[in-house]
N, C-alpha and C positions, 0 to 999 in steps of 0.2 A: 572179452566174453567170459572165459573162466567157467566155473561151476555155479549152478544155481543154488547148490546146497552149502557152499563154503563162502565166507565173506571175502571180498576182494578189497585190499587196502591200496589206495592210490595216492595218499598224502603221507608225508613224513610224520605228521602229528598222529595219524592213525596207527602207523607202525610203532611209534614211540609209546602210545597208549597201550597197544596190545602187549608189547614187551613189558612195560611197567606194571600193568594190571593183571597179568596172568600169573597167579601165585599158586604154589603147590601143584602145578601141572607143567608138563613139557609144552612149550609153544613151538609148533612146527610152522615155519614160514616157507612157502614155495615161491621163489622168485622166478618169474617167467612172463610169457606173453600168451594172451588168450587165443591167439590165432596160430600158434605153433603146435604142430601135431604131437610132438613129444610132451609138451606142457599139458595139452588136452588129455593125453593118455594118463599122465601122472595125476592130473586133477580128478579123473574118473576113479582111479585107485584110491586116492585120498578121500574122496567123497563117500565111496562105498565103505571105507574102513573107519570113517570119523565117528560113527555111532559106537562101534566096538571099542574104540580107544578113548571115548569121551570122559571116562572116569579119571584118566591120568594124562590126557593130552588134548590140546586145542589146536586146530589146523586153520590157517588162513592163507590166502593167496595174495601175493604182492605183484602189482603190475609194474614191470620193469620199464615200460615206455613212459611212465610218469616222470616228469622232469624232477620233481621233489625227491623221488626215490633214488636218484643217482648218487646221493651221499652214501647210502647203504651199499650200493653196488661197488663204489670205490673203496669203502671201508672194509668190506668183506672180500674184496678182490674177486668178484663174481665174473667169471669169463665163460662159463658153460651154462647153457640154458636147456632145461630148467635146473635151478640150484635150490637145494633145501638146507635151511639154516635152523638149528635147534637152540632153544633157550630154556633155562629153568630158573625161576625166581629172578628174572631180569638179567641173568648171566648167560652169555653165549657158551654153548657146549661145543667144544672142539672134539671131533671124532676122527680116529685114525682107522681107516678101513684096510690098511696094508698090513 
């Protein structure tokens, strides 16, 4: 389900393209499920703020239930849903919130 305002990526090639082609902006990828209440809440927040941050960030949703996306879930060791991953110029941005 997800947000009607934000693109939902279901294929590995779509995620690869988004990461590779988003230049000079932060790419925010929300990994989650469109039926999960926490994901829907985060999707609403991201959709409402996407216009405000559009000059410096692009937001997309990634469907974790897609079989092709499992390679990213394993690579980034995503265990909590929803998970938010940030990229800049095709490089993963690691953030320390502690």
